[in-house]
C-alpha positions in Angstrom: -52.5 56.5 13.7 -48.8 56.4 14.4 -46.5 54.4 12.1 -43.4 52.4 13.3 -40.1 51.7 11.7 -38.7 48.2 10.8 -36.6 47.9 13.8 -39.4 48.5 16.3 -40.4 45.5 18.6 -43.3 43.3 17.9 -45.6 45.1 20.5 -45.1 48.6 21.6 -47.1 51.1 23.6 -48.9 53.5 21.3 -47.6 56.9 22.0 -50.4 59.3 21.9 -49.8 62.2 19.6 -51.9 64.8 18.1 -50.0 64.9 14.8 -50.4 62.2 12.2 -47.0 60.9 10.8 -46.6 59.6 7.3 -45.9 55.9 7.1 -42.5 55.4 5.3 -42.2 51.6 5.3 -42.4 50.0 1.9 -44.9 47.5 3.1 -47.7 50.1 2.9 -47.4 50.0 -0.9 -49.0 46.5 -0.6 -51.3 47.0 2.4 -54.1 49.4 3.5 -55.5 50.0 7.0 -59.1 49.3 7.8 -60.9 50.1 11.0 -62.6 47.1 12.6 -64.0 48.6 15.8 -63.2 51.5 18.1 -59.5 51.8 18.3 -58.8 48.5 16.5 -57.4 48.4 13.0 -56.2 45.7 10.6 -53.8 45.7 7.7 -55.4 44.4 4.4 -53.2 43.0 1.6 -54.0 44.8 -1.7 -53.3 41.6 -3.7 -55.0 38.8 -1.9 -57.2 40.7 0.5 -55.8 38.8 3.5 -56.1 40.8 6.7 -53.5 41.0 9.5 -53.7 42.6 13.0 -52.2 46.0 13.2 -53.5 47.9 16.3 -55.7 47.0 19.3 -56.4 50.2 20.9 -53.3 51.2 22.9 -50.9 48.8 21.3 -49.6 48.9 17.7 -48.1 45.8 16.0 -44.9 46.1 13.9 -44.6 45.5 10.2 -42.4 42.4 10.3 -45.3 40.0 9.7 -46.4 42.1 6.9 -43.0 42.0 5.2 -42.9 38.2 5.5 -46.2 38.0 3.7 -45.0 39.8 0.6 -41.3 38.5 0.5 -41.5 34.9 1.6 -44.2 34.1 -0.9 -47.2 33.8 1.3 -49.2 36.1 -0.9 -50.8 33.8 -3.6 -51.4 36.7 -5.9 -47.8 37.9 -6.0 -46.6 34.3 -6.3 -48.9 33.9 -9.4 -47.7 37.1 -11.0 -44.0 36.1 -10.6 -44.7 32.8 -12.3 -46.4 34.5 -15.2 -43.5 37.0 -15.6 -41.0 34.1 -15.6 -42.9 32.4 -18.4 -43.5 35.4 -20.6 -40.1 37.0 -20.2 -36.6 35.7 -19.8 -35.2 39.1 -18.9 -35.1 40.9 -15.6 -38.2 42.6 -14.4 -38.4 46.2 -15.2 -38.6 49.1 -12.9 -42.4 48.7 -12.5 -42.0 45.5 -10.6 -43.9 45.3 -7.4 -41.2 43.3 -5.6 -39.8 45.1 -2.6 -36.3 46.2 -3.0 -33.7 43.7 -1.7 -31.6 44.6 1.2 -28.0 45.3 0.4 -25.1 43.6 2.3 -21.5 44.3 2.7 -19.2 41.3 3.2 -16.0 41.5 5.1 -13.6 38.5 5.4 -10.9 37.9 7.9 -8.7 36.0 5.4 -5.5 37.8 4.5 -4.6 37.3 0.8 -1.2 35.7 0.1 0.1 36.1 -3.4 2.9 33.5 -3.0 0.6 30.9 -1.5 -2.0 31.4 -4.3 0.7 31.0 -7.0 1.8 27.7 -5.3 -1.7 26.4 -5.1 -2.2 27.3 -8.8 1.0 25.3 -9.7 -0.2 22.3 -7.7 -3.6 22.4 -9.4 -1.8 22.4 -12.8 0.3 19.4 -11.7 -2.4 17.3 -10.2 -5.0 17.9 -12.9 -2.5 17.8 -15.7 -3.5 21.1 -17.1 -1.4 22.9 -19.7 1.1 25.4 -18.3 0.0 28.1 -20.7 -3.6 28.1 -19.2 -2.4 31.0 -17.1 -2.3 33.1 -20.2 -5.9 32.2 -21.3 -8.1 35.3 -21.3 -11.1 33.6 -20.0 -9.2 32.0 -17.1 -7.6 35.3 -16.1 -11.0 37.0 -16.1 -12.5 34.2 -14.0 -9.6 34.5 -11.4 -9.9 38.3 -11.3 -13.6 38.0 -10.5 -12.7 35.8 -7.5 -9.8 37.7 -6.2 -9.0 41.1 -7.9 -5.7 41.3 -5.9 -4.2 38.2 -7.4 -1.6 38.9 -10.1 -1.6 36.1 -12.6 1.9 34.7 -13.3 3.0 34.1 -16.8 4.1 30.9 -18.4 7.7 31.1 -17.3 6.8 32.0 -13.7 4.4 29.1 -13.3 7.0 26.7 -14.7 9.5 28.0 -12.2 7.0 27.5 -9.4 6.5 23.9 -10.6 10.2 23.2 -10.5 10.3 24.7 -7.0 7.6 22.3 -5.8 9.5 19.4 -7.4 12.7 20.2 -5.6 11.0 20.6 -2.3 9.1 17.3 -2.5 12.2 15.5 -3.7 14.1 16.7 -0.7 11.4 15.3 1.6 11.4 12.0 -0.2 15.2 11.8 0.0 14.8 12.0 3.8 12.2 9.3 3.7 14.6 7.0 1.8 17.2 7.5 4.5 14.8 5.9 7.1 14.0 2.8 5.0 15.0 -0.3 7.1 15.4 -2.6 4.1 16.1 -2.6 0.4 14.4 -0.9 -2.5 12.9 -2.6 -5.6 12.6 -0.8 -8.9 10.1 -1.1 -11.7 10.8 0.3 -15.2 8.2 1.8 -17.5 8.8 2.8 -21.2 7.1 5.8 -22.8 7.2 6.8 -26.4 6.5 10.1 -28.1 5.4 11.3 -31.6 9.1 12.1 -32.1 12.0 9.7 -32.2 12.7 10.3 -28.5 11.3 8.3 -25.6 11.1 8.4 -21.8 12.0 5.9 -19.1 10.2 6.0 -15.7 11.8 4.5 -12.6 9.5 3.7 -9.7 10.8 2.7 -6.2 8.9 0.2 -4.1 9.6 -0.5 -0.4 8.1 -1.3 2.9 8.6 1.2 5.8 9.1 0.7 9.5 5.4 0.5 10.0 5.1 -2.3 7.5 3.3 -0.1 4.9 3.9 -0.7 1.2 5.0 2.4 -0.7 5.6 3.2 -4.4 7.2 6.4 -5.6 8.2 7.6 -9.0 11.9 8.5 -8.7 12.9 9.6 -12.2 11.3 10.3 -15.5 14.2 10.6 -17.9 14.4 11.3 -21.6 16.5 8.9 -23.7 17.2 8.9 -27.4 16.2 5.2 -27.7 14.4 3.6 -24.8 14.6 0.1 -26.3 18.4 0.2 -26.7 20.6 -2.1 -24.7 22.4 0.6 -22.7 19.5 3.0 -22.2 18.0 1.2 -19.2 21.4 0.6 -17.6 22.3 4.3 -17.8 19.0 5.5 -16.5 19.0 3.0 -13.6 22.6 3.8 -12.7 21.8 7.5 -12.7 18.7 6.9 -10.5 20.7 4.9 -7.9 23.3 7.6 -7.7 20.8 10.4 -7.6 18.8 8.9 -4.7 21.9 7.3 -3.0 20.4 3.8 -2.9 23.1 1.8 -4.7 23.6 -0.4 -1.7 19.9 -0.9 -1.2 18.9 -2.2 -4.7 17.1 -5.5 -4.5 15.3 -6.3 -7.7 14.3 -4.6 -11.0 11.0 -5.3 -12.7 11.1 -4.7 -16.5 8.3 -3.6 -18.8 9.4 -5.0 -22.2 8.5 -7.7 -24.6 9.5 -11.3 -24.2 12.0 -11.3 -27.1 14.3 -8.6 -25.7 14.0 -9.6 -22.1 17.1 -11.8 -22.0 19.2 -9.0 -23.5 18.0 -6.5 -20.9 18.5 -8.9 -18.1 22.1 -9.8 -19.1 23.0 -6.2 -19.7 21.7 -5.0 -16.4 23.4 -7.7 -14.5 26.8 -7.0 -16.1 26.4 -3.2 -15.7 25.2 -3.2 -12.1 26.9 -6.3 -10.6 30.2 -4.4 -10.5 28.7 -1.7 -8.3 26.1 -3.5 -6.2 25.9 -6.8 -4.3 23.2 -8.8 -6.0 21.3 -11.3 -3.9 21.6 -15.0 -4.9 24.1 -14.1 -7.5 21.5 -12.1 -9.4 18.9 -14.9 -9.6 16.2 -12.6 -8.3 17.6 -9.5 -9.8 15.4 -9.1 -12.9 11.7 -9.7 -12.7 9.2 -9.7 -15.5 5.9 -7.8 -15.5 3.0 -10.2 -14.9 0.4 -7.8 -16.3 2.4 -7.5 -19.5 2.4 -11.3 -19.8 -1.4 -11.4 -19.4 -1.8 -8.6 -22.0 0.4 -10.3 -24.6 -1.3 -13.7 -24.1 -4.8 -12.2 -24.4 -3.9 -10.3 -27.5 -2.5 -13.4 -29.2 -5.6 -15.4 -28.3 -7.9 -12.6 -29.7 -5.8 -12.3 -32.8 -6.3 -16.1 -33.5 -10.0 -15.5 -34.2 -9.8 -11.9 -35.5 -12.2 -12.5 -38.4 -14.8 -14.2 -36.2 -14.6 -11.3 -33.7 -15.2 -8.9 -36.5 -18.4 -10.7 -37.5 -19.6 -10.7 -33.9 -18.9 -7.0 -33.5 -20.8 -6.2 -36.7 -23.7 -8.4 -35.5 -24.0 -6.4 -32.3 -23.8 -3.1 -34.2 -26.6 -4.3 -36.4 -28.9 -5.3 -33.5 -28.2 -2.1 -31.6 -28.6 0.2 -34.6 -32.3 0.8 -33.9 -34.9 0.2 -31.2 -37.0 -1.9 -33.6 -34.1 -4.3 -34.2 -33.4 -4.6 -30.4 -37.1 -5.4 -29.8 -37.1 -7.9 -32.6 -34.0 -9.6 -31.2 -35.5 -9.6 -27.7 -38.6 -11.4 -29.0 -36.4 -14.0 -30.6 -34.5 -14.6 -27.4 -37.8 -15.0 -25.5 -39.2 -17.3 -28.2 -36.1 -19.5 -28.0 -36.1 -19.4 -24.2 -32.5 -18.4 -24.0 -31.4 -17.6 -20.4 -29.9 -14.1 -20.2 -27.0 -14.1 -17.7 -24.8 -11.7 -19.6 -25.7 -8.5 -21.4 -24.8 -7.8 -25.1 -22.2 -5.1 -25.2 -19.7 -3.8 -27.7 -16.1 -3.8 -26.8 -13.4 -1.2 -26.5 -10.6 -2.6 -28.7 -7.8 -1.1 -26.6 -9.1 -3.0 -23.5 -9.0 -6.8 -24.0 -11.3 -7.4 -21.0 -14.2 -5.7 -22.8 -13.5 -8.0 -25.9 -13.8 -11.0 -23.6 -17.1 -9.8 -22.1 -18.4 -9.1 -25.6 -17.5 -12.6 -26.8 -18.9 -14.3 -23.7 -22.1 -12.4 -23.9 -22.6 -13.1 -27.7 -21.8 -16.8 -27.1 -24.9 -17.2 -25.0 -27.1 -15.7 -27.8 -25.5 -17.7 -30.7 -28.8 -19.4 -31.5 -30.6 -16.1 -31.5 -28.2 -14.7 -34.1 -28.6 -17.8 -36.2 -32.4 -17.5 -36.1 -32.2 -13.7 -36.9 -30.2 -14.5 -40.0 -33.0 -16.7 -41.3 -35.8 -14.2 -40.7 -34.0 -10.9 -41.5 -32.8 -10.7 -45.1 -30.6 -7.6 -44.3 -28.6 -9.5 -41.7 -25.9 -11.9 -42.9 -23.1 -11.6 -40.3 -23.9 -14.5 -38.1 -20.9 -16.8 -37.3 -21.0 -20.4 -38.2 -21.3 -23.3 -35.7 -17.5 -23.9 -36.1 -16.9 -20.3 -35.4 -18.9 -20.4 -32.2 -16.9 -23.4 -31.1 -13.7 -21.5 -31.6 -15.2 -18.6 -29.6 -16.1 -21.0 -26.8 -12.5 -22.2 -26.7 -11.1 -18.7 -26.7 -13.4 -17.6 -24.0 -12.2 -20.5 -21.8 -8.7 -19.3 -21.8 -9.5 -15.6 -21.8 -11.5 -16.3 -18.6 -8.3 -17.6 -16.9 -6.5 -14.4 -17.7 -9.5 -12.2 -16.9 -10.0 -13.8 -13.4 -6.3 -13.6 -12.6 -6.2 -9.9 -13.5 -9.3 -9.2 -11.4 -7.7 -10.9 -8.4 -4.7 -8.6 -8.7 -6.9 -5.5 -9.2 -9.0 -6.4 -6.1 -6.0 -6.0 -3.8 -5.5 -2.5 -2.4 -1.7 -3.1 -2.1 -0.8 -6.3 -4.0 2.2 -7.9 -2.4 4.5 -10.4 -4.1 3.1 -13.4 -2.4 -0.2 -13.4 -4.2 1.2 -13.8 -7.8 2.4 -17.4 -7.3 -1.2 -18.6 -6.9 -2.3 -17.0 -10.2 0.7 -18.0 -12.3 0.9 -21.6 -11.4 -2.8 -22.3 -12.0 -2.7 -20.8 -15.5 0.6 -22.6 -16.2 -0.9 -25.9 -15.2 -4.1 -25.4 -17.2 -2.1 -24.5 -20.3 0.3 -27.3 -19.9 -2.6 -29.8 -19.8 -4.4 -28.3 -22.7 -1.3 -28.2 -24.9 -1.1 -32.0 -24.9 -4.8 -32.6 -25.3 -6.5 -34.3 -28.3 -8.7 -31.4 -29.3 -6.9 -29.7 -32.2 -8.7 -26.4 -31.8 -7.9 -26.3 -28.1 -4.2 -27.3 -28.6 -3.6 -24.6 -31.2 -4.8 -21.9 -28.8 -3.2 -23.3 -25.7 0.3 -24.1 -27.2 1.0 -20.5 -28.1 -0.1 -19.2 -24.7 1.8 -22.0 -22.9 5.1 -21.0 -24.6 4.8 -17.4 -23.2 3.8 -18.6 -19.7 6.6 -21.3 -19.7 9.1 -18.6 -20.5 7.8 -16.4 -17.7 7.7 -19.3 -15.3 11.3 -20.3 -15.9 12.4 -16.7 -15.3 10.3 -15.9 -12.3 9.2 -19.1 -10.6 11.9 -18.8 -8.0 11.1 -15.3 -6.9 7.3 -16.2 -7.0 7.9 -19.3 -4.8 10.1 -17.5 -2.3 7.4 -14.8 -2.0 4.7 -17.3 -1.3 6.9 -19.1 1.3 6.9 -15.8 3.2 3.1 -16.1 3.5 2.5 -17.8 6.9 -0.7 -19.4 5.5 1.2 -21.4 2.9 5.0 -21.5 3.4 6.8 -24.4 1.7 3.8 -26.7 1.9 2.0 -24.9 -0.9 5.1 -24.9 -3.1 5.3 -28.7 -2.6 1.7 -29.0 -3.5 1.8 -26.9 -6.6 5.1 -28.4 -7.9 3.7 -31.9 -7.4 0.8 -30.9 -9.7 3.1 -29.3 -12.3 6.1 -31.7 -12.4 4.7 -35.0 -11.1 7.6 -37.3 -10.2 10.2 -34.6 -10.9 8.7 -32.3 -8.3 11.4 -33.1 -5.7 14.1 -31.6 -7.9 12.3 -28.3 -8.3 11.2 -28.2 -4.7 14.9 -28.5 -3.7 15.8 -25.6 -5.9 13.3 -23.4 -4.0 14.4 -24.7 -0.6 18.0 -24.2 -1.4 17.3 -20.7 -2.7 15.4 -19.5 0.3 18.0 -20.9 2.7 20.8 -19.3 0.7 18.9 -16.0 0.7 18.4 -16.2 4.5 22.1 -16.9 5.0 22.9 -13.7 3.0 20.7 -11.7 5.4 22.6 -13.3 8.3 26.0 -12.6 6.8 25.4 -9.1 5.7 24.8 -6.5 8.5 21.3 -5.2 8.6 19.7 -2.5 10.6 17.9 -3.5 13.8 14.2 -3.2 14.4 13.5 0.0 16.3 12.4 -2.0 19.3 15.8 -3.7 19.3 17.6 -0.5 18.8 15.9 0.8 22.0 16.7 -2.4 23.8 20.4 -2.3 22.7 20.6 1.4 23.8 19.2 0.4 27.2 21.9 -2.3 27.5 24.6 0.2 26.6 23.4 2.5 29.3 23.4 -0.3 31.9 19.6 -0.7 32.0 18.7 -4.3 32.3 15.4 -4.9 30.4 14.9 -8.6 29.6 13.7 -9.4 26.1 11.1 -11.7 27.5 9.9 -9.2 30.0 6.2 -8.0 30.2 7.4 -4.7 28.8 8.6 -6.3 25.7 5.5 -8.5 25.5 3.3 -5.4 25.5 5.0 -4.2 22.3 2.9 -6.5 20.1 -0.8 -6.7 19.7 -0.7 -10.4 18.8 -1.8 -12.6 21.7 0.4 -15.4 20.3 3.5 -13.3 20.9 2.6 -12.6 24.6 2.9 -16.3 25.4 6.5 -17.7 25.4 6.7 -21.0 23.6 9.6 -23.4 23.2 9.7 -22.6 19.5 10.0 -18.8 19.9 13.4 -17.6 18.7 15.6 -14.5 18.5 19.0 -14.2 17.0 22.4 -12.9 18.0 24.6 -10.7 16.0 25.8 -13.6 13.8 22.2 -14.6 13.0 22.2 -17.8 15.1 18.8 -18.8 16.4 18.0 -18.9 20.1 15.2 -20.2 22.1 13.1 -18.0 24.3 15.0 -16.4 27.1 12.4 -17.7 29.6 13.5 -21.3 28.6 17.1 -20.3 28.9 16.4 -18.9 32.4 14.8 -22.2 33.4 17.8 -24.1 32.2 20.3 -21.8 33.7 18.7 -21.6 37.2 17.5 -25.1 38.5 15.1 -25.3 41.4 17.7 -26.5 43.8 20.3 -23.9 42.8 22.1 -22.1 45.7 21.0 -18.5 46.5 23.1 -15.9 44.8 25.6 -14.4 47.2 25.2 -10.8 48.1 27.9 -8.2 47.3 28.7 -7.9 51.0 29.2 -11.7 51.4 31.2 -12.2 48.1 34.9 -12.5 48.4 37.4 -11.6 45.7 37.4 -14.1 42.8 40.2 -16.6 42.8 42.6 -16.9 39.9 41.2 -20.1 38.7 37.7 -18.6 38.7 39.0 -15.7 36.7 40.3 -18.1 34.1 37.0 -19.9 34.0 35.0 -16.7 33.5 37.2 -15.6 30.6 36.7 -19.0 29.0 33.0 -18.9 29.5 32.8 -15.5 27.9 34.8 -16.8 24.9 32.5 -19.7 24.6 29.4 -17.5 24.6 30.9 -15.3 21.8 31.9 -18.1 19.5 29.8 -21.3 19.6 32.2 -23.1 17.3 35.1 -22.8 19.8 32.9 -23.2 22.9 33.9 -26.8 23.7 37.6 -26.1 23.5 37.2 -23.0 25.7 35.3 -25.0 28.4 38.2 -27.6 28.4 40.7 -24.8 29.0 38.5 -23.5 31.8 38.4 -26.9 33.5 42.2 -27.3 33.1 42.8 -23.9 34.7 41.1 -24.9 37.9 43.6 -26.0 40.6 41.4 -27.0 43.5 38.3 -29.2 43.6 36.1 -26.6 45.2 36.8 -24.0 42.5 36.5 -26.6 39.8 33.0 -27.6 41.1 31.9 -24.0 41.2 33.3 -23.2 37.8 31.6 -26.3 36.3 28.3 -24.9 37.6 29.1 -21.6 36.0 30.0 -23.3 32.7 26.8 -25.3 32.9 24.8 -22.1 33.2 26.7 -20.6 30.3 26.2 -23.6 28.1 22.5 -23.6 28.8 22.3 -20.0 27.9 24.5 -20.7 24.9 22.1 -23.4 23.8 19.3 -20.9 24.0 21.5 -18.3 22.3 19.9 -15.0 23.3 20.2 -11.9 21.1 23.6 -11.1 22.6 25.7 -12.6 25.3 25.2 -9.4 27.3 21.5 -9.9 27.0 21.8 -13.4 28.5 23.8 -12.1 31.4 21.4 -9.2 32.1 18.2 -11.2 31.4 19.0 -14.0 33.8 20.1 -11.8 36.6 23.9 -12.1 35.9 23.7 -15.8 36.3 27.3 -16.5 35.2 28.9 -13.8 37.3 26.8 -14.8 40.3 27.9 -18.4 39.9 31.6 -17.3 39.8 31.0 -15.0 42.8 29.6 -18.0 44.6 32.7 -20.1 43.8 35.0 -17.4 45.1 32.9 -16.9 48.2 32.9 -20.6 48.8 36.7 -20.7 48.5 37.3 -17.8 50.8 34.7 -18.6 53.4 34.1 -22.3 54.3 31.7 -21.4 57.1 28.3 -20.0 56.5 28.6 -19.9 52.8 29.2 -23.7 52.6 25.8 -24.3 54.0 24.2 -22.6 50.9 26.5 -24.3 48.4 25.2 -27.0 46.0 25.6 -30.5 47.3 27.8 -31.3 44.3 30.8 -33.6 45.0 33.7 -34.7 42.9 31.7 -37.5 41.4 29.4 -35.0 39.6 32.0 -32.7 38.1 32.5 -34.9 35.1 28.8 -35.1 34.5 28.5 -31.3 34.6 31.3 -31.0 32.1 29.7 -33.6 29.8 26.4 -31.7 29.9 28.2 -28.5 29.0 29.9 -30.0 26.1 26.9 -31.6 24.5 24.9 -28.4 25.0 27.4 -26.2 23.3 28.0 -28.6 20.3 24.3 -29.2 19.8 23.0 -27.5 16.6 20.3 -25.0 17.2 17.4 -24.2 14.7 17.5 -21.1 12.7 14.7 -18.6 12.5 13.8 -19.9 9.0 13.7 -23.5 10.1 11.6 -22.7 13.1 9.2 -20.6 10.9 8.8 -23.4 8.3 8.2 -26.0 11.0 5.5 -24.1 12.8 1.8 -24.7 11.9 0.2 -22.8 9.1 -1.9 -19.8 9.9 -5.6 -20.1 9.1 -6.7 -18.8 5.7 -9.2 -16.2 7.0 -10.7 -13.5 4.8 -9.0 -10.2 5.1 -5.7 -11.6 6.3 -3.1 -8.8 6.3 0.3 -10.4 5.7 2.2 -7.2 6.4 0.5 -6.7 9.7 1.3 -10.3 10.6 5.0 -9.8 10.0 4.9 -6.5 11.9 3.5 -8.3 14.9 6.1 -11.1 14.6 9.2 -9.0 13.8 10.5 -9.4 17.3 10.1 -13.2 17.1 11.9 -13.3 13.7 14.2 -10.3 13.5 16.3 -11.5 10.6 13.6 -13.4 8.7 11.2 -10.4 9.0 13.7 -8.2 7.3 14.0 -10.7 4.5 10.2 -10.9 4.2 10.0 -7.1 4.2 12.2 -7.0 1.1 10.7 -10.0 -0.7 7.1 -8.9 -0.3 7.9 -5.4 -1.7 9.0 -6.9 -5.0 6.7 -5.4 -7.7 5.3 -7.8 -10.2 3.7 -5.0 -12.2 5.2 -2.0 -14.0 1.9 -0.2 -14.3 -1.0 0.8 -12.1 -3.6 -2.0 -11.5 -6.2 0.2 -13.2 -4.2 -0.2 -16.5 -3.8 -3.9 -16.3 -6.3 -4.5 -19.2 -4.8 -2.0 -21.5 -3.5 -3.6 -24.7 -0.9 -0.9 -25.3 0.6 -1.0 -21.8 3.9 -2.4 -23.0 5.0 1.1 -24.1 2.8 4.0 -23.2 2.4 7.1 -25.4 3.2 10.6 -24.1 0.9 13.3 -25.5 2.1 15.9 -27.9 1.9 18.8 -25.4 4.1 17.0 -22.8 6.5 16.0 -25.6 7.0 19.6 -26.5 8.1 20.6 -23.0 11.7 20.6 -21.7 12.7 17.2 -20.3 13.3 18.8 -16.9 9.8 20.2 -16.8 8.3 16.9 -17.9 10.1 15.1 -15.1 9.0 17.7 -12.6 5.3 17.3 -13.7 5.3 13.5 -13.6 7.2 13.0 -10.4 5.5 15.9 -8.5 2.1 14.6 -9.4 2.9 11.2 -7.9 4.5 12.7 -4.8 1.8 15.3 -4.0 -0.9 12.6 -3.7 1.0 11.2 -0.6 2.1 14.6 0.8 0.1 15.7 3.9 -2.4 18.4 3.1 -1.6 21.7 4.8 -4.4 23.2 6.9 -6.3 25.8 5.0 -6.3 29.3 6.4 -9.3 30.6 8.2 -12.0 31.9 5.9 -14.4 33.4 8.5 -16.8 35.8 6.9 -18.7 38.5 8.6 -22.0 39.8 7.1 -22.9 43.4 7.8 -26.3 44.7 6.9 -26.7 48.2 5.4 
């Protein structure tokens, strides 16, 4: 019978032949052929005796189904033999194995190897994973890489360090360009690092909100100093950072990470050193901010230290119970016998994290009766705290819970903005103030020491905290009034006035100092310069915001002019400038040249629009310049329109002219046309006689001299936003930046103020005041250390480049 090769189809015509060919397929080592009937044969497995169809007269089946039987594991006999070999021998099967030989494959990839790119990827891996630089010289690592890519030439220690410095310089250049596009100011936070040597490092981190209202934090410098706690060290490092990044004019606040005792020295020194080079807001009242997390850590450590001996006994008690399974079971029986509700687990603390100490004390406090009972029935246990000790633990847990809950609120925010810290600080300050004057001696002793630290923090930072919460449209000044009434009682008005004066003074500084326009306004101003009239209140502008509130003009909506003066919505100005019974605007064909008196009136009106303080005098000059009654009446109408638009105060005088269809110019054209043509044009003129001229001038005067509300006043008087879950304050200001162009810039800087000098993940670390640099990093050159720390921070925000194609083709041999 004729054999077939592996590549033959499943069913083929049996070619008749007189010569019998030898079957060369490996499957016949496991199968035999048996005749079933005339011309019909079957393949029989030698191992399991299972039969398979092979030939049916004229057709011969292939061997693919036979191969699957012995390779896939369908044969029970072969499967059992493999299991036995695996159990009896851990080595490879010898040459007598009955397994069919595996097919060999050749792999070919379309990826072109790039030595430079691979070196850069290796350097980024070392930066991001904080590996040692000399890992490139480890024999095992080099062998591993050679197995992956034999073409890769491993760089030495010096080469990889040079590659890291190159990445640092490239990322720094990109970040410098980003700082050039920042619309507002930059806030800095300072971190102190110590080493096993006498040297230290100072980290400077910049915080800002970009044009898309996204909060950013970037490490700017990581500089070595001989003494990080000296008075001049921080000033020199900060001054160098400002010069290096060209942000001297953008500095807003500095948040320090230092202990309470030296905070005043740092603050005074920084103000004196930097005030000569920078314009400090509010005369430096907001310049230096203290780290809120450091305050929580110091307060928690002081409270824990007050019952250090009791905590030691509790810790030893937990160790005793958890030392063996028998003791744990015995303790569980006592808890069940005493019917103690188990709401917290018993857990040992990590002494470098004060939150774990609080959880240990709170858990042990619930089982205090079980520990007392265990001491009576177990002669080997004698560490149970006394009832007075448990009372002190209860008091300590009460105040640790305040700190613990406050820290968790901060950690729960993805991007904690400055407005959320006022809520936490004032509640703790109020609780401590009430407890410090209580009658319970144990409570007073714990609360007084905590209250001293919080009172110091509150005096230094209450103004910046209050201004930040005012920038929250859900609370504004109302919440400051509420909180201060609880804190200060009858004296609350004096402290509320300090905040109110401070926020108005800060707003005035933003009006006085030139600030960059919002991109939308830049486009709008560019259109005006090109002669394209695009009203600010047009549907095109309304479509720029997603907030449905902003698409509906309201009497309270305001914009500002170049001097920061508030203005009502241009739609309101249009209604005031164009009454229902106004005469139609004369066409260019019908308009006659403007008379001399009308020219004088137009000049006076423009002067009034540019300077609201001199508007009334300018209008009087315009009225005096009119010689004839007809021109005077027309000029009065023009001044009335100008005064109404002035009362609304659009973003610029040119905006008002363009937005209202050149109302002032058209009114003057009407006047000139009425003077030159007393025929058809007089039929369209306003029925305004000499008896109404004085009334028009009177309305113009009171409209110009009337004080308008600023953006800040309008914002504070509007209703509070609902306190819904998931409210995004940055997105709210983004949507309302057109409505409050100046105030939104102020909010953009205030909300970016960092109240922490550490990541939120490190808020419970007891040693967060001054962090320790490991010995390996301390042994590197200062330039390399700075490149490693800064690049690691920058690379996590850098866009990931697309990986090259790794298409693989498998060829079968």
